[in-house]
C-alpha positions as CSV (number, residue, x, y, z in Angstrom):
1,F,-47.4,39.5,-61.3
2,F,-49.6,42.2,-62.6
3,F,-51.8,44.8,-61.0
4,V,-55.2,46.5,-61.6
5,V,-55.4,50.0,-62.9
6,E,-57.8,51.4,-65.5
7,D,-57.0,50.0,-68.9
8,M,-54.5,47.6,-67.3
9,P,-54.5,43.8,-67.1
10,R,-56.1,42.2,-64.1
11,G,-53.9,39.9,-62.2
12,L,-52.9,38.5,-58.9
13,S,-51.1,41.4,-57.5
14,R,-53.3,44.4,-56.8
15,P,-52.5,47.9,-55.3
16,R,-53.2,48.4,-51.7
17,Q,-56.0,50.8,-52.5
18,S,-58.0,48.2,-54.5
19,L,-57.9,45.8,-51.5
20,Q,-59.3,48.2,-49.0
21,G,-62.8,48.0,-50.4
22,K,-62.7,44.3,-50.4
23,R,-61.6,44.2,-46.8
24,K,-64.4,46.5,-45.7
25,R,-67.0,44.3,-47.5
26,S,-65.5,41.3,-45.8
27,L,-65.4,42.8,-42.3
28,S,-68.5,41.1,-41.0
29,A,-67.5,37.8,-42.6
30,D,-64.1,38.2,-40.9
31,A,-65.7,38.7,-37.5
32,R,-67.9,35.7,-37.9
33,A,-65.0,33.5,-39.1
34,S,-62.8,34.7,-36.2
35,S,-65.5,34.0,-33.7
36,R,-66.1,30.5,-35.0
37,S,-62.4,29.9,-35.2
38,K,-61.8,31.0,-31.5
39,S,-64.7,28.9,-30.3
40,R,-63.4,25.8,-32.1
41,S,-59.9,26.4,-30.8
42,K,-61.3,26.7,-27.2
43,S,-63.2,23.4,-27.7
44,R,-60.1,21.6,-29.0
45,A,-58.0,23.0,-26.2
46,A,-60.5,21.8,-23.6
47,S,-60.6,18.3,-25.1
48,G,-56.8,18.2,-25.8
49,S,-57.4,17.4,-29.5
50,R,-55.6,18.8,-32.5
51,P,-57.2,20.3,-35.7
52,R,-58.4,17.6,-38.1
53,S,-56.4,17.1,-41.2
54,A,-57.7,16.1,-44.6
55,S,-54.6,13.9,-45.1
56,S,-56.0,11.6,-42.3
57,G,-59.3,11.3,-44.1
58,A,-61.1,14.0,-42.0
59,E,-62.6,17.2,-43.3
60,Y,-60.1,20.1,-43.5
61,D,-61.1,23.3,-41.7
62,A,-59.3,26.1,-43.5
63,S,-60.2,28.6,-40.8
64,A,-58.4,26.6,-38.1
65,V,-55.0,27.6,-39.6
66,D,-54.1,31.0,-40.9
67,F,-50.6,31.2,-42.3
68,F,-50.9,35.0,-42.7
69,E,-50.6,35.3,-38.9
70,Q,-47.4,33.2,-38.6
71,P,-44.3,35.1,-37.4
72,E,-42.1,36.3,-40.2
73,E,-38.5,35.0,-40.3
74,T,-35.6,36.4,-42.3
75,I,-32.6,34.9,-43.9
76,L,-30.7,35.8,-40.7
77,E,-32.0,32.4,-39.5
78,P,-29.7,29.8,-41.1
79,S,-32.6,27.4,-41.6
80,V,-34.6,30.0,-43.6
81,E,-31.6,30.8,-45.8
82,D,-31.1,27.1,-46.4
83,K,-34.7,26.7,-47.5
84,Y,-34.4,29.6,-49.9
85,R,-31.2,28.4,-51.4
86,L,-32.4,24.8,-51.8
87,G,-35.6,26.0,-53.4
88,G,-33.7,28.3,-55.8
89,Q,-31.4,25.4,-56.9
90,I,-34.4,23.1,-57.6
91,A,-36.4,25.9,-59.4
92,T,-33.4,26.7,-61.6
93,K,-32.6,23.1,-62.4
94,I,-36.2,22.3,-63.4
95,L,-36.5,25.5,-65.4
96,K,-33.4,24.6,-67.3
97,E,-34.6,21.1,-68.0
98,L,-37.9,22.3,-69.3
99,C,-36.4,24.9,-71.6
100,E,-34.3,22.1,-73.2
101,L,-37.5,20.3,-73.9
102,V,-39.1,23.3,-75.7
103,V,-38.6,22.1,-79.3
104,P,-40.7,22.0,-82.4
105,G,-43.5,19.5,-81.9
106,A,-43.5,19.6,-78.1
107,S,-46.9,19.6,-76.3
108,V,-47.5,22.5,-73.9
109,M,-49.9,20.3,-71.8
110,E,-47.3,17.6,-71.5
111,L,-44.6,20.1,-70.5
112,C,-46.8,21.6,-67.8
113,K,-47.6,18.2,-66.4
114,K,-43.9,17.2,-66.5
115,G,-42.8,20.4,-64.8
116,D,-45.3,20.1,-61.9
117,A,-44.4,16.4,-61.4
118,M,-40.7,17.3,-61.3
119,I,-41.3,20.0,-58.7
120,A,-43.4,17.6,-56.5
121,K,-40.8,14.8,-56.8
122,Q,-37.7,16.9,-56.1
123,T,-39.1,18.9,-53.3
124,H,-40.5,15.9,-51.4
125,A,-37.1,14.3,-51.5
126,H,-36.0,16.9,-49.0
127,Y,-37.2,17.6,-45.4
128,A,-39.0,14.3,-45.5
129,K,-38.3,13.6,-41.8
130,P,-40.4,15.2,-39.0
131,D,-38.9,18.2,-37.2
132,E,-38.4,18.6,-33.5
133,H,-42.1,19.2,-33.1
134,G,-43.0,16.0,-35.0
135,D,-44.3,17.9,-38.0
136,I,-43.2,17.6,-41.6
137,I,-42.9,21.0,-43.3
138,E,-45.0,21.9,-46.3
139,R,-43.2,21.9,-49.6
140,G,-43.9,21.7,-53.3
141,I,-45.4,23.9,-56.0
142,A,-45.3,27.6,-55.3
143,F,-46.6,28.5,-58.8
144,P,-47.9,26.0,-61.4
145,T,-45.7,25.3,-64.4
146,C,-47.0,27.6,-67.2
147,I,-45.8,27.4,-70.8
148,N,-46.8,30.6,-72.7
149,V,-46.4,30.6,-76.5
150,N,-46.2,33.8,-78.7
151,N,-49.0,36.2,-77.8
152,I,-49.9,34.3,-74.7
153,V,-47.8,36.2,-72.2
154,C,-48.2,34.4,-68.8
155,H,-50.3,32.2,-66.5
156,Y,-51.2,29.6,-69.2
157,Q,-51.6,26.0,-68.1
158,P,-54.2,24.3,-70.3
159,L,-56.8,22.0,-68.9
160,L,-56.1,18.4,-69.5
161,E,-58.9,17.8,-72.0
162,K,-58.7,20.9,-74.2
163,Q,-56.8,24.0,-75.2
164,E,-53.7,22.1,-76.2
165,V,-50.9,24.1,-77.9
166,I,-48.1,22.5,-80.1
167,I,-44.8,24.4,-80.3
168,S,-43.4,25.2,-83.7
169,A,-40.1,26.6,-85.0
170,G,-40.0,30.4,-84.7
171,D,-42.2,30.5,-81.6
172,V,-41.3,32.7,-78.6
173,V,-41.9,30.7,-75.5
174,R,-42.0,31.8,-71.9
175,V,-41.7,29.2,-69.1
176,E,-42.6,30.1,-65.5
177,L,-42.8,28.0,-62.3
178,G,-42.3,28.3,-58.5
179,V,-41.0,26.1,-55.7
180,H,-41.4,26.5,-51.9
181,F,-40.1,25.0,-48.7
182,D,-42.1,25.8,-45.6
183,G,-43.7,28.8,-47.4
184,Y,-40.3,30.3,-48.5
185,V,-40.9,30.9,-52.2
186,N,-38.6,30.8,-55.2
187,T,-40.2,31.7,-58.6
188,A,-38.5,32.1,-62.0
189,A,-39.4,32.7,-65.6
190,H,-37.3,32.4,-68.8
191,T,-37.9,33.3,-72.4
192,I,-36.5,31.3,-75.4
193,L,-36.8,31.5,-79.1
194,V,-37.6,28.1,-80.7
195,R,-35.2,27.9,-83.6
196,D,-34.9,25.4,-86.5
197,A,-32.0,23.1,-85.9
198,D,-30.9,23.3,-89.6
199,A,-30.8,27.2,-89.7
200,D,-27.4,28.7,-89.3
201,E,-28.3,32.4,-89.1
202,P,-31.5,33.9,-87.6
203,S,-34.0,35.3,-90.1
204,V,-35.1,38.9,-90.0
205,P,-38.2,38.2,-87.8
206,E,-36.1,36.1,-85.5
207,Q,-33.5,38.8,-85.1
208,I,-36.2,41.3,-84.2
209,N,-37.4,38.9,-81.4
210,I,-33.8,38.3,-80.3
211,D,-33.4,42.1,-79.8
212,V,-36.4,42.1,-77.4
213,L,-34.9,39.2,-75.5
214,A,-31.5,41.0,-75.3
215,A,-33.1,44.2,-74.0
216,T,-35.1,42.4,-71.4
217,Y,-32.0,40.5,-70.1
218,T,-29.9,43.7,-70.1
219,A,-32.5,45.4,-68.0
220,A,-32.7,42.5,-65.5
221,A,-28.9,42.3,-65.2
222,A,-28.7,46.1,-64.6
223,A,-31.5,45.9,-62.0
224,L,-29.6,43.2,-60.1
225,R,-26.8,45.7,-59.6
226,L,-29.1,48.5,-58.6
227,M,-30.6,46.4,-55.8
228,K,-27.6,46.5,-53.6
229,P,-28.2,47.9,-50.1
230,G,-28.9,51.6,-50.3
231,G,-30.4,51.6,-53.8
232,S,-34.0,52.5,-54.4
233,N,-36.9,51.2,-56.4
234,H,-37.2,54.4,-58.4
235,E,-33.7,54.0,-59.7
236,V,-34.6,50.6,-61.1
237,T,-37.8,51.9,-62.7
238,D,-35.9,54.7,-64.4
239,M,-33.3,52.3,-65.6
240,F,-36.0,50.1,-67.2
241,R,-37.2,53.1,-69.2
242,S,-33.6,54.0,-70.3
243,V,-32.8,50.4,-71.6
244,A,-36.2,50.1,-73.4
245,H,-35.6,53.4,-75.2
246,S,-32.1,52.3,-76.2
247,Y,-33.4,49.1,-77.8
248,G,-36.5,50.7,-79.3
249,V,-39.0,48.6,-77.3
250,D,-41.4,49.2,-74.4
251,V,-41.7,48.0,-70.8
252,A,-44.9,46.0,-70.5
253,N,-47.6,47.9,-68.5
254,G,-48.7,46.6,-65.2
255,V,-45.6,44.5,-64.3
256,I,-44.5,44.6,-60.6
257,S,-41.5,43.2,-58.8
258,H,-42.2,42.5,-55.1
259,R,-40.3,42.0,-51.9
260,M,-41.4,38.5,-50.9
261,K,-42.7,37.3,-47.5
262,R,-43.4,33.9,-46.2
263,W,-46.3,32.1,-48.0
264,D,-46.8,35.0,-50.3
265,E,-44.7,36.2,-53.3
266,A,-46.6,39.5,-53.6
267,G,-45.5,41.7,-50.7
268,T,-46.3,45.3,-50.1
269,Q,-42.9,46.8,-51.2
270,I,-42.8,46.9,-54.9
271,I,-40.8,48.0,-58.0
272,L,-43.0,49.2,-60.9
273,G,-41.8,48.2,-64.4
274,C,-43.0,51.5,-65.9
275,T,-44.7,54.5,-64.4
276,S,-47.2,57.1,-65.5
277,V,-48.8,60.0,-63.6
278,A,-51.5,57.6,-62.3
279,D,-48.9,55.1,-61.2
280,Q,-46.8,57.4,-59.0
281,V,-49.2,57.0,-56.1
282,L,-48.8,53.2,-56.2
283,Q,-45.0,53.2,-55.7
284,D,-43.7,54.5,-52.4
285,T,-40.0,54.9,-52.2
286,V,-38.3,51.7,-51.0
287,I,-34.6,51.6,-50.0
288,F,-33.1,48.1,-50.4
289,Q,-31.8,46.6,-47.2
290,P,-29.7,43.6,-46.4
291,N,-31.4,40.3,-45.6
292,Q,-34.3,40.9,-48.0
293,I,-35.7,38.5,-50.7
294,W,-37.2,40.0,-53.8
295,T,-38.8,38.6,-57.0
296,L,-37.4,40.6,-60.0
297,D,-39.9,40.5,-62.9
298,V,-38.8,42.2,-66.1
299,V,-41.1,42.1,-69.2
300,F,-40.4,44.0,-72.4
301,I,-42.6,44.2,-75.5
302,N,-42.3,45.6,-79.0
303,G,-44.9,46.8,-81.5
304,G,-45.7,50.2,-79.9
305,D,-48.5,48.9,-77.6
306,N,-47.3,47.9,-74.1
307,T,-50.8,46.9,-72.8
308,L,-51.4,43.3,-71.8
309,R,-55.0,42.1,-72.0
310,S,-57.2,39.4,-70.5
311,K,-59.7,37.5,-72.6
312,A,-61.3,35.8,-69.6
313,A,-65.0,35.5,-69.9
314,S,-65.7,32.6,-67.5
315,I,-63.9,30.4,-65.0
316,S,-62.7,28.1,-67.8
317,D,-60.4,30.9,-69.0
318,H,-58.9,31.5,-65.5
319,F,-56.2,28.9,-65.3
320,V,-54.5,29.9,-62.0
321,F,-56.2,30.7,-58.7
322,K,-54.9,31.8,-55.3
323,R,-56.3,32.2,-51.8
324,S,-57.4,35.7,-50.8
325,E,-56.6,37.2,-47.4
326,V,-59.8,36.0,-45.9
327,M,-60.6,32.3,-45.7
328,E,-63.4,30.8,-43.5
329,G,-64.8,27.3,-43.2
330,Q,-67.0,26.1,-46.1
331,R,-70.2,24.1,-45.8
332,R,-70.7,23.4,-49.5
333,K,-69.4,20.0,-50.5
334,T,-67.7,21.2,-53.7
335,A,-65.8,24.0,-51.8
336,R,-64.7,21.6,-49.1
337,Y,-63.5,19.2,-51.9
338,V,-61.2,22.0,-53.2
339,L,-59.8,22.8,-49.8
340,N,-59.3,19.2,-48.9
341,A,-57.6,18.4,-52.1
342,L,-55.2,21.3,-51.7
343,R,-54.4,20.3,-48.1
344,I,-53.6,16.7,-49.1
345,Q,-51.1,18.0,-51.6
346,G,-49.4,20.2,-49.1
347,N,-50.7,23.4,-50.6
348,Q,-52.5,24.6,-47.5
349,C,-54.7,26.7,-49.8
350,M,-51.9,29.3,-49.8
351,M,-50.0,28.8,-53.1
352,P,-51.5,29.3,-56.6
353,F,-53.0,26.3,-58.2
354,T,-54.9,25.2,-61.3
355,L,-57.9,23.0,-62.0
356,N,-55.5,20.3,-63.1
357,T,-54.7,19.9,-59.4
358,F,-57.9,17.9,-58.8
359,D,-58.7,14.3,-59.7
360,N,-62.2,15.5,-60.6
361,P,-61.8,18.8,-62.6
362,T,-65.5,19.2,-62.9
363,K,-66.1,19.0,-59.2
364,G,-63.0,21.2,-58.6
365,K,-64.3,23.8,-61.0
366,A,-67.7,24.0,-59.1
367,G,-65.9,24.4,-55.8
368,V,-63.6,27.1,-57.2
369,S,-66.6,28.9,-58.6
370,Q,-68.1,29.0,-55.2
371,L,-64.9,30.2,-53.5
372,L,-64.5,32.9,-56.1
373,K,-68.1,34.0,-55.5
374,D,-67.5,34.2,-51.8
375,Q,-64.3,36.2,-52.5
376,L,-62.2,33.5,-50.8
377,L,-60.1,33.0,-53.9
378,D,-58.5,35.4,-56.4
379,S,-58.3,34.5,-60.0
380,I,-55.1,35.0,-62.0
381,P,-56.2,35.4,-65.7
382,V,-54.2,34.5,-68.7
383,L,-52.7,37.7,-70.3
384,Y,-52.2,38.3,-74.0
385,C,-50.6,40.7,-76.3
386,R,-51.3,41.4,-80.0
387,P,-50.5,38.5,-82.3
388,F,-47.7,40.4,-84.2
389,Q,-45.9,41.5,-81.0
390,C,-43.0,39.8,-79.2
391,V,-42.9,39.7,-75.4
392,A,-39.8,38.6,-73.4
393,R,-39.8,37.9,-69.7
394,Y,-37.0,37.2,-67.3
395,K,-38.0,36.6,-63.7
396,W,-35.5,35.9,-60.9
397,T,-35.6,35.4,-57.1
398,V,-33.0,37.7,-55.6
399,M,-31.4,37.7,-52.2
400,I,-29.9,41.0,-50.8
401,T,-27.1,40.6,-48.3
402,E,-24.5,42.9,-46.8
403,K,-22.0,41.5,-49.3
404,G,-24.2,42.3,-52.4
405,V,-27.0,40.7,-54.4
406,Q,-27.4,37.0,-55.4
407,R,-29.7,35.4,-57.9
408,L,-31.2,32.4,-56.2
409,A,-33.5,31.2,-59.0
410,G,-33.4,32.1,-62.7
411,L,-31.3,31.4,-65.8
412,P,-28.9,33.4,-68.0
413,P,-30.0,34.2,-71.5
414,P,-29.6,31.6,-74.4
415,A,-26.4,31.6,-76.3
416,Y,-27.9,33.3,-79.3
417,V,-28.9,36.4,-77.3
418,P,-26.1,38.9,-77.3
419,V,-25.2,40.6,-74.1
420,T,-23.4,43.9,-74.9
421,T,-23.0,47.4,-73.5
422,N,-22.8,49.0,-76.9
423,R,-26.5,49.7,-77.3
424,V,-27.2,51.3,-73.9
425,T,-26.3,54.7,-72.3
426,R,-23.0,55.3,-70.6
427,D,-24.5,55.0,-67.1
428,V,-26.2,51.7,-67.8
429,A,-23.0,50.4,-69.5
430,E,-20.9,51.2,-66.4
431,L,-23.5,49.6,-64.3
432,L,-23.4,46.4,-66.3
433,R,-19.6,46.3,-66.0
434,S,-19.8,46.6,-62.2
435,S,-20.0,43.6,-59.9
436,V,-23.1,42.4,-58.0
437,R,-20.9,42.2,-54.9
438,I,-20.1,45.1,-52.7
439,D,-16.4,45.9,-52.9
440,K,-14.7,46.7,-49.7
441,Q,-11.4,48.8,-49.6
442,V,-8.7,46.3,-48.7
443,K,-5.2,47.4,-48.1
444,K,-3.1,45.8,-50.9
445,P,-0.1,43.7,-49.7
446,Q,3.2,45.4,-50.5
447,H,5.6,43.7,-52.9
448,A,8.5,41.8,-51.4
449,A,11.1,44.1,-52.9
450,K,9.3,47.2,-51.7
451,R,9.1,45.8,-48.2
452,Q,12.8,45.0,-48.3
453,R,13.7,48.6,-49.3
454,H,11.4,49.9,-46.5
455,A,13.1,47.8,-43.9
456,T,16.6,48.8,-45.2
457,A,15.6,52.5,-44.9
458,I,14.4,52.1,-41.3
459,L,17.6,50.2,-40.4
460,A,19.8,53.0,-41.9
461,D,17.9,55.7,-39.9
462,A,18.4,53.7,-36.8
463,Q,22.1,53.5,-37.3
């Protein structure tokens, strides 16, 4: 995800300073919503009734349930770890299958529809039975499937009736998606170069693009090893700069990796992709600890300009939306239609979604416009680079334990991307040769002959 600073792309993840003004403006609205929610809760408690659900045909009251207030659980709970691991396996499997379908002539719209359908089908095949409380956990899409071609960097899922893109040989394609079980999120992104099946050797432009992919994966692999317990986010940021310099590319401006929390990928602890003087205030020192889940997002770009831009001029250009931190009941029919549709699909208004979610996109667009106006939704605009530039992105979900670091969701690079230590500094090369696991000093067993000589010497001394 990307954050807002002057001359930087606007995206979902914003610095804490930029959210403070919004919270102050919404203070009176929060108080009214809280008051109404408490009064409704008291009325339901007195009558013994439960909140109405849109899945039962009744109107969904978004203020009755606030998942930001749910207690946070860690991977120390076996059930939480199982949900993270299962989500990672499904996200990785679907990502791999989609990348295999990225071939010349493929339709971006069809790939996005197929990816979302695969996520819905495979997640709903698990945890289908009610738990001990009689509830079925929420599961499904944590981030819509987005297929981003060439200078379209991220967050692109075309509307069903327009803005179609056909993939061609030589295109650089970035695939991103997300899966969740009970609000525990796995997201991943992968970059591939669409090559002509008849070509034996890559052309000069293809080789330039392959170098960008190699630099990005090298940085991601090194970051994985720096995220062991005791490492810091500043070490990762400095390493990104070193690898980019070695390959002659740049780290894309505004990219953040987050420590994830339940129902939200964008936590408050962050790793900045690149830093300037203005960015230093945004990144507090974070020491990685066991039992943490992070999303590692690495984006490199060539061409000398590392700024990503948004062309969004209207809601039609904002293809992904997400609930803000304040959500109160809506009286407008179009807004209620949006909330009810998300509730029926198990989204709970918490996970990012697109206008393709709705059976009636026109009505959904009107409802989304109202929710954006009321600051109850945040828009995630499509980001672009210059047409002649190449952007590579590798995004993984990472679990930190006492034994080391594990990649839960994400793919290794394609076979044509070389992974070498010859083009980086000595420190980064040694880091890449190291293991992602924490090696403990174990006393090596003695050889049988050595043990026999030792026993003979002890016996001789005794005699």
